[in-house]
Structure formats: C-alpha cells, structure tokens
GUVEX-433546 format. One record per atom (N, C-alpha, C, O): residue in one letter; x, y, z. Coordinates in steps of 0.05 Angstrom, whole numbers, plus 5000, padded with zeros to 4 digits. Atoms other than C-alpha are relative to their C-alpha. Layout:
BEGIN
AXYZ ...
//
This chain:
BEGIN
X501649764998 X499949985003 X501750264998 X501250464985 X497549755000 X506150445016 X502849914990 X504549775001 X497450155020 X511450324960 X502850165013 X504950065009 X498149964984 X515950775005 X499750175022 X497450245029 X500349814970 X517351215068 X498150214995 X496250285009 X501149705003 X515151845033 X497149954998 X495450095008 X503650005006 X508151565009 X498249965026 X495950035029 X500949974969 X507051415081 X500050265019 X498250355032 X500249724989 X509052025107 X497950214991 X496750365007 X502449875012 X504252365060 X497849935013 X496250115019 X502950114990 X498551935090 X499750025031 X497649985042 X499749934969 X501052105166 X498950274998 X497050355012 X501149724999 X500252825142 X496849994995 X495250125009 X502749994997 X493652685121 X498249965026 X496550135033 X500950074976 X491252425181 X500850195023 X499150275039 X499949774980 X494552905225 X501749835026 X501449855051 X497550194990 X500352385248 X502550054998 X504249895006 X497749905004 X505852805228 X500050255008 X498350415002 X499149704985 X508653415266 X502650064985 X504849944987 X497249895006 X513453825226 X501450245022 X500550455030 X498849794983 X518454165270 X501950144978 X503550044963 X498549855017 X521054765234 X502450135013 X504450185000 X497949844987 X525255115286 X502649865001 X502649625002 X497650165000 X532554955287 X499849855026 X498149905044 X500150144979 X534154455335 X503649905004 X505149894984 X497550084995 X540954235364 X499749695003 X497749585013 X500650345010 X542553455348 X499849925032 X498349745039 X500450134969 X543253375428 X499750285021 X501150485015 X502650244996 X539153415472 X497150074989 X495149954997 X502849905008 X533353755436 X499249724981 X496849664985 X501650215014 X532053115387 X498649865015 X496149855015 X500950214981 X531652595440 X497750105017 X495749965019 X502249924986 X527353025482 X497350094988 X495250095000 X502450015017 X522653175427 X498849754994 X496349734992 X500950285008 X522052455410 X498849875031 X497049705031 X500650184975 X521152215482 X497250185005 X495350045011 X502649924999 X515252775488 X498349864982 X496349754991 X501850125022 X512252495423 X499149715015 X496849665022 X501250254991 X512251795450 X498449995025 X497149785031 X500950004972 X509752015518 X496750074990 X494950095007 X502649865008 X503452245476 X498149735001 X495649755004 X501850224995 X500851535480 X499449824972 X501149834954 X500650095023 X497351095428 X499450134977 X499750014955 X500049875018 X495851635387 X502050244985 X501550434970 X497749795003 X502352005379 X500549984974 X499949794960 X499250005026 X505152285315 X503149935000 X504649935019 X496949955010 X511752205282 X500550264998 X498950444996 X498949695004 X516152795277 X502250024980 X503949854975 X497749975024 X520153105221 X501050245006 X499850455009 X498749734993 X525853545236 X500950114969 X501749954952 X499349865018 X527254075183 X502750145001 X504050174981 X497849875002 X532854445205 X501649895029 X500849945052 X498250064970 X538754105256 X502650164997 X503550204974 X497749834992 X544454505276 X502649904983 X503549714994 X496950125013 X551154335231 X498849844977 X500649774961 X500950235019 X546753865184 X498650224980 X496950104966 X502149945026 X543454415132 X497349984999 X495650055015 X503450065011 X537254255101 X499549755001 X497449684991 X500750215000 X537853565114 X498149905016 X498149985039 X502450124982 X531853185142 X500449755013 X501649565004 X500750244985 X530352705195 X497149925009 X495750105018 X502150084985 X524652335217 X499749785016 X501049585008 X500850234976 X522251865277 X498049995008 X496550195005 X502550004994 X516751595305 X498149924982 X495849964988 X500850085021 X514851305239 X497649775008 X495349795000 X502250174991 X511350715271 X499750015028 X499449805040 X499449914971 X511651045340 X496849965014 X496850005038 X502350004987 X504350965360 X497749844983 X497749804959 X501750235015 X498250465350 X498150134974 X497349994955 X500749915020 X494950995307 X501650004975 X500250004955 X498649995017 X500651015260 X500549684988 X500849624965 X500350295006 X501050255260 X497749914985 X497949744966 X501750085011 X494350195242 X499250124967 X497950004950 X499949865026 X494950685182 X501849854982 X501149824958 X498650225018 X500850195154 X498349824999 X498849724978 X500850245011 X496549665151 X496750004987 X495049824986 X501849875010 X491250105119 X497149965008 X495349884994 X502449964980 X485850195174 X499350275008 X500850465001 X500449754985 X483150735206 X502150015022 X503149835036 X497650014973 X488051025255 X498349985029 X499549985050 X501450034973 X482150945308 X500249675004 X499149565024 X500350314997 X483050195302 X500649905019 X502550035027 X499550094973 X483649785369 X502049834993 X502049734971 X497650205001 X489649385378 X499149755003 X500849585005 X501250325004 X484848745377 X499550024970 X500649854955 X500850015028 X482048955307 X503349974986 X503649784970 X497350055011 X489849015288 X501349754996 X502449664976 X498950274993 X491748375315 X498749824977 X499849694960 X501450195019 X486548025277 X500150094967 X499549914950 X499949975025 X487348355212 X503049914992 X503349774972 X497350125001 X495148215217 X499249714996 X500149594976 X499550365003 X493247445227 X498549944976 X498949744962 X501550125032 X488447455165 X502349984981 X502949784967 X497650015025 X494447665123 X502349835004 X504249854988 X497250054989 X499647295156 X500249714981 X502549654974 X500250245017 X497446605114 X499850054973 X499649864958 X500349905019 X497147015056 X502449804980 X504449704990 X498150095025 X500846714985 X501950185001 X501750425007 X497249875003 X507846884976 X499250354980 X497950364960 X500249805014 X508047664955 X501850044972 X503949914969 X498549995022 X510647884884 X502650215014 X502550365034 X498549844999 X516948204879 X501150094973 X501449914957 X498549835024 X520048664821 X502850135001 X503550285019 X497649955003 X526848774800 X499850314981 X498450334961 X500449755027 X527749514765 X503750104998 X505450095016 X498149955002 X533549754731 X501450355010 X503750435014 X499449714985 X533350514756 X498350025026 X495950015027 X501549984975 X531850594825 X500050275010 X501650424999 X499249744978 X531051224875 X502349995012 X504150145006 X497750074992 X535650954913 X502950034997 X504650035014 X497450005016 X541351014870 X500250244981 X501850254963 X500149775011 X539351724847 X503050215001 X503750404987 X497449914981 X546251914887 X501749825002 X501149635016 X497850214994 X552251524884 X502250185010 X503050405001 X497749854991 X557851694927 X502349755005 X502349615025 X498550214999 X563651214912 X503250115013 X505250175000 X497949894983 X568651434970 X499950275005 X498150404993 X499349724995 X570652094994 X498250065018 X498650295028 X502149924983 X564452075041 X500749985032 X502649875042 X499149994974 X564052215113 X497149965014 X495550145015 X502750044989 X558051895148 X499550145023 X497150185026 X500449864983 X558752285207 X499150354993 X498450535008 X500949725008 X557452915163 X497449984983 X495750154984 X501850085015 X552852575113 X497350025011 X495550165002 X502650114988 X547352285162 X499750205027 X501550205044 X500049884978 X544252795215 X500449855027 X498249805038 X500250234978 X546352335275 X499850185026 X500350425031 X500349884977 X544952435340 X499349765031 X497449605029 X500550234990 X545351985404 X497349985014 X496150155026 X503650034992 X538351655420 X499450075031 X497550215038 X500549914977 X539751665496 X502850115007 X504950064995 X497849814993 X544452125532 X502549825002 X504449884988 X497550164995 X549551575554 X500849744983 X502149554989 X499350155019 X549651235493 X503349984996 X504650175005 X497350005005 X557151005472 X501450184973 X503650264968 X499549785020 X555851425410 X497849944979 X496049794984 X502249985022 X551651505342 X499249804995 X500849624989 X501650315003 X546750955333 X497950114969 X496650324965 X502550085020 X542550715265 X498849865015 X499749645018 X502450174994 X536650475301 X498049834993 X496849665005 X502050155018 X532650255247 X500850004969 X499550084949 X498250105026 X537350045194 X498849754992 X498449585010 X500650335011 X534849405148 X502549934989 X503250054968 X497750135005 X541049035141 X499549734984 X498349534992 X500650215019 X541048585080 X503249804995 X505449904991 X497850145009 X545948005068 X499049684997 X497249555007 X500250305009 X546847315036 X501249765017 X503349785029 X497950164994 X548346625058 X501649974980 X500949944957 X497950145014 X554946445034 X500349834983 X501449844961 X499750235015 X553745795021 X497649944980 X497249714972 X502750015025 X547245914972 X499550305000 X497850425012 X500949645007 X547746644950 X497350034980 X495950234978 X501749955022 X542946504897 X496549955013 X494450005002 X502450024984 X537446334954 X498450285008 X499450405027 X501149764992 X532846954959 X498249975026 X497450165039 X501250074976 X529246605015 X501850025024 X501050115046 X497749964979 X536046575057 X501150254999 X503150325013 X498549755001 X537347255034 X498650085029 X496749955036 X500850004976 X536347585106 X500150315001 X502050444993 X500849734994 X533648275121 X498950115026 X496550155028 X499649964972 X534548485195 X500350245010 X502150395002 X498849774986 X534249055239 X501549955029 X500749835049 X498650094975 X539849055288 X502050335005 X502650504988 X499449804991 X543049565327 X503450074987 X505149904986 X498049935017 X548749945289 X501750265016 X500450475020 X498749734993 X553850465318 X502450134979 X504150014966 X498349835025 X557450975273 X502650105011 X503150325020 X496749894992 X565050935289 X501550214991 X502750345009 X499149885015 X567851355240 X499550084977 X497250004974 X500649885022 X567551685173 X498849694982 X496949764968 X500650235014 X566250925139 X500049735017 X499649515006 X500450244984 X566250455199 X497949995014 X497150205025 X502550074981 X560350135236 X500849795015 X502349625007 X499950264987 X559849685292 X497549875001 X495750035006 X502550114997 X553949205292 X499449765017 X500849565015 X500850204979 X550648755345 X498449804981 X496049834975 X501250245008 X549448105310 X499949785018 X501849625017 X500450174978 X546747665367 X500149654988 X499049614967 X500150245012 X547846855355 X496749884996 X496249664986 X502450105009 X540546795350 X498550094977 X496649984966 X500849865024 X539447285294 X501049834974 X503249724974 X499450125025 X539546985221 X502550114988 X503849964973 X497949945015 X544947455201 X503049855017 X505349825009 X497050134985 X549947125254 X500349694982 X502649614980 X499450205021 X549046475204 X501950094978 X503949974973 X498849935022 X551346865148 X503150105013 X505150025000 X497649954987 X557247165195 X501649745000 X503549704986 X498750264994 X559046455219 X501549924975 X504049914975 X499350115026 X559846215148 X502550134982 X504250014970 X498349865011 X563546775121 X502949985014 X505049975002 X497649984987 X568546785178 X501449654996 X503849594995 X498950265003 X569446025169 X502550014976 X504849924977 X498449995029 X572346185096 X501950245008 X503450324990 X498749714999 X575646825129 X499550184971 X501350224954 X500749835018 X572147255080 X498250225005 X496650195024 X501649814989 X568647885084 X497349954985 X496849834964 X503250105005 X560847885085 X499150254984 X499550474994 X501549715017 X557348415032 X497850025018 X496649835026 X502349924979 X552248765076 X499450294981 X500950434968 X501749745009 X547249315053 X498350155025 X496450065036 X501549854973 X544949795108 X497850224987 X498550434976 X502049875012 X538450085084 X498750165020 X497950055040 X501249864983 X535550685118 X497350124985 X497150174961 X502649845017 X528850985102 X498449844983 X497749934962 X501050185019 X525350385074 X496949974999 X495850085018 X502550004997 X518050235059 X499249895031 X500249725046 X501250074967 X514350205126 X499549735004 X500749645024 X500950314998 X511549445118 X503249865003 X503749685019 X497450144995 X519349285108 X501450015023 X502949825030 X498949954970 X521449575176 X498449855012 X499749755031 X501550154982 X515749185206 X501249714996 X502249615016 X499750245009 X517348555173 X503749945007 X504349735018 X497149934992 X525448715183 X500549905026 X502549765030 X500949984972 X523348695257 X499149725011 X499749655034 X501350214994 X519748065257 X501449724997 X502749674976 X498850254994 X522147345280 X499749784978 X499349544986 X500450195016 X521446985218 X502249735001 X504349745014 X498250234999 X524746275205 X502250114977 X501950294961 X497649985019 X531546245168 X499650034974 X500450224961 X500249995030 X529446075104 X497450124990 X496450054968 X502249865014 X523346535097 X500650284995 X502050415010 X498949805011 X523847115058 X499450295013 X496950325009 X501449744988 X522647835092 X498950124974 X496650194973 X501149835027 X521848145019 X497249884994 X495150014992 X503150075011 X516247645000 X498350065025 X496250185020 X502249934974 X512947725074 X498750254994 X496350264990 X500549715007 X512948495060 X497950024983 X495750114989 X502049975021 X509748444997 X497249895003 X495250034998 X502550174988 X504447925020 X498750175021 X496350185018 X501549904980 X502348315079 X499150334988 X497150454993 X501149755017 X502248965036 X497549984980 X495550134976 X502050085020 X498548624985 X500150194977 X498250294965 X498649855026 X502949004931 X502549914998 X503949815016 X497050115007 X509348854892 X502350175020 X502150405029 X498149794987 X515449064927 X502250024978 X503149814968 X497649955020 X520849364878 X503250005014 X504350185027 X497249994997 X527749184890 X502350004976 X501749944953 X498449935016 X534149314856 X502949875007 X503249825031 X497650124991 X541549004855 X501250225010 X500950444999 X498249784989 X546349404899 X502150024973 X501849884953 X499149885015 X551549764859 X502149784985 X502649794960 X498650225008 X556049134854 X499149784994 X500649584990 X501250215019 X550448684828 X499849805021 X498849605011 X499950254980 X550748214893 X496849985008 X495049854999 X502749974985 X545148424937 X497850084992 X497750254974 X502749795011 X538048624929 X499350175022 X499450095045 X500349864976 X536349234965 X496950144988 X496150144965 X502049845006 X529849654971 X499650184978 X500650384988 X499649835017 X529050054909 X499750285011 X501550445006 X501249754988 X525450654947 X501350115026 X500750335036 X498549934976 X530450645009 X501550304991 X502650384970 X498549725004 X532751375024 X503149954998 X504650084983 X496650035003 X540151115037 X500349734995 X498449585001 X499150274996 X543550465026 X502950045001 X504350134983 X496449984999 X551050425055 X500549715000 X500049525015 X499150265014 X553849885014 X502949895014 X504550085018 X497450014986 X560049545048 X500449685002 X499249524987 X499150294996 X563448875078 X500449985031 X501650165043 X499650094975 X563248565148 X502749894998 X503049724981 X497450095000 X570648445163 X500049755015 X498549745035 X500250184992 X572247755178 X501849985032 X504050075034 X498250074971 X574647565255 X501050275012 X503050285027 X499349724990 X574948315273 X497950085021 X495550065014 X501949914979 X571348535334 X501250295013 X503650335015 X499349774983 X571249235371 X498050075016 X495849975013 X501650004980 X568249485426 X497250234994 X497750454985 X502549895012 X560949765412 X498250065028 X498149905046 X501649974975 X556250085464 X501050185024 X503450245022 X502850124990 X553350225517 X497450164985 X497550384974 X502049935009 X546750295494 X497250005010 X496449795018 X503049924990 X539550565516 X497949794991 X496849814969 X501450275011 X535649945507 X496850065011 X496250195031 X503350054996 X527249795503 X499550065030 X498050255037 X501550064973 X526549635578 X500550285015 X499650325037 X500049804982 X528850325595 X502450075015 X502750275029 X497150034987 X536350125618 X501349994979 X500549954956 X497850065020 X542950095587 X501249745002 X501649635024 X498450155006 X546449565559 X503250115001 X503950334996 X497249915001 X554049525568 X501150024977 X499549994958 X498150025023 X559649555516 X501049744997 X502149625015 X499450275007 X560948935485 X502049984971 X502050154953 X498550005030 X566148665426 X498049904981 X496849694986 X501750035020 X561848685362 X501749974968 X504150004963 X498950065035 X562948545282 X500150274992 X498650445002 X498949785020 X565649085238 X499250054973 X499849894955 X501049985033 X562649355174 X501650274993 X501550485006 X498749775011 X567249805128 X498050064975 X497749904956 X501549885022 X562550235082 X501550104978 X503350264983 X498749985018 X564650275015 X499250194981 X500750304965 X502049885021 X559450614977 X497950045011 X497149865025 X502149904992 X553750994995 X498150154976 X498950324961 X501349865018 X547551174953 X497250075012 X495949965029 X503149914987 X541251544965 X498850204979 X499850344962 X501949835012 X535351874941 X501150344999 X502750435016 X500049745002 X535552614916 X498750095026 X496849955033 X501449864984 X533553064976 X499049745030 X497049715044 X500750324978 X534052375028 X498950135024 X499550365034 X500850004968 X530552335092 X501549785018 X501349545013 X499150224987 X534351995145 X498049925024 X497550095042 X501150084980 X530351615190 X501149805018 X502649625009 X498950084977 X531751365257 X497949945020 X495650025016 X502250104983 X528251055319 X500850085030 X503050065040 X499949914969 X527351295388 X499149775015 X496949675012 X500950194979 X527450785442 X501150095029 X503150225034 X499649984971 X527150785516 X498249875021 X497449645018 X502450104981 X522450675574 X497949974987 X497450164971 X502650045017 X516050375546 X497950225008 X498350345029 X499250085030 X512650565507 X501050144979 X499850364977 X498449895017 X517050785451 X498949874969 X497049714966 X500450095025 X516950675379 X500549694990 X499349574972 X498850315003 X520849955383 X498049805012 X497949565008 X502650214989 X514849705424 X498149914977 X497949694967 X502549995023 X509249855371 X501649904974 X500149764959 X498850125020 X513949655318 X500149685002 X499649534983 X499150285001 X515748955345 X497349855014 X497349605013 X502150084979 X509348815389 X498249734987 X498149514996 X502050225013 X504348425339 X501749844987 X501549604993 X498650215007 X509148125300 X501649825014 X502049615002 X498450154981 X513447825358 X496949805009 X497149625026 
//
C-alpha cells in the first residue's frame, strides 16, 4: 500500500499523524527530548519530522513513523482509530497469504546519487545520540541485507533484519548480531572462510519492510516476500551497485559495505527498550565502501527507551 517511506509520510500528514518541527534544533539534547515527548503522547502519538538541525543544513530527519498504534493501523490500511484487537486480527488474516510479488527494476530512486568513496557518515547523516549515555551515534532503524555464503542464489535465505549499529568513524560501523539472529549464520559461514560478508545497510525503507525486518521469521523465510504479501502489493527491488545484494529500490539511503571477518571492536553502551542501558561488548565491524541515496534524502531513525516507544509498537504484534 505504501511503496516507500515518503508515501506513508504523506498518509500520516493527511491523518494528522505527522508533526513538522521547523525551528532549528540542536542534535543534542533537543532531538531525543522531542521524541521522548512524542512517545509520551501514547497510542495516538505522531511521527516527527525535523527540518533544521544545527550543523546539518537542510538534511531532514524523521522518527516515530511506527511510534503509535494509530500510525501502526494506518500502515495496515486501517482507520487510525482501529483498536489493537482489530489490528491483531487483521494481521493474522494476512499472515498466511500466498507469497507476495517481487519486482526488480533497473533504475531505482535509492541510486539517484552514488557516493563512491570520499564520504563521511558523520557529516552525511544527521546523527544524534538516541539516549544521553549511549556510547556514540546509532542507526537504530536500519534494515541490514546479507546473503547466505553457501547459497547466495537463494532469495529465501537472503536476510533483512534490524540490528543496532554504531557509527564509529567516517566509513566504519559496529553492529550487534547476536547468535540467535539470522545474520549470525551468514557471519559464521563467512568467517569460516575468512572472507568478508557483503552487507547493505538500508535506511528509510517502506514501512511494511521495517515491520517485517523486525519480525522473527524462520531462517529460510524471505522478509521481502512477506513484506509484499502483507502489503498486498509488489515490492520493488534493485541490485546493489556491485550486482550482488538485493536492496529496496525506494530506500532513502543504502550503505554498501563488507563485514570484516574475525574483527571485533567495542560497541556500546546503548539505551535499550526496557528503559535501561546495556553495556559495551565486542561486536563485528562493517567497512562502508559506497553510499547511494535519493535526492533530498530523509534520514529515518528510531527513538527507544522507557516503554512505550517506537520499538514496542514496531515489534509487538509481529513478535
């Protein structure tokens, strides 16, 4: 129903579920304070679009896209007043639908601009600490794409999952991929070969894809196919610029890189969904080789902390 983030933001706007914050804000502490306030508005709280962030010019940031049950209902094509019970049964009705249709396109919005080196993620993205005592800047709503090194032609084993990612420097990320995550299987197989694992970190994807990326599907169940089935509409994909991974064609940003085999660096601490901090741990490292993005891209991130926040509504019914 919503082929990209922008079409869903248009719907939120029409329904009074998107607040445009046009005053200049500081990355810290203004952004997280405003997002906390939006979360505290409860089941009908809005998403928030920031238009002027000091130090980042006219780069836009949106958060809270799935941050309330009203927004969640709109993603499902239901009235924003739909009860949680009604949303549950609607999701259950769609869950056993036949596999959704996938389409590959040659020219994709996510590749309107290609940065082949010479970029600095700390300057390119309007980053902020999600919570005050985080160990750094986090991509908290990134859909990470990877393939099974033993079966790279299998679309069902190509994983799309949301994992917490810390931006370490201009082109380096640390990612938490825990043993029970599907990507951990890909990491293990690549490290057994002592080979890098190609990954694509996708930001600002269609809202149903964010929903499915946070869903605990089985290993050989395709997030892309489930997204199309639940949405009731084809999902457009495009090959990453190296021709290997499949990425959502309408993503706002795609960070193409490689997970370095057998390399670990400290990552964290991070403010988690129960409202407490997790500690620092040794995590895998991604070197970003190339960035593609839409013209006038929108950086989407997620605020999480003491419940309820967006992570709760994003993961509640699907889990």
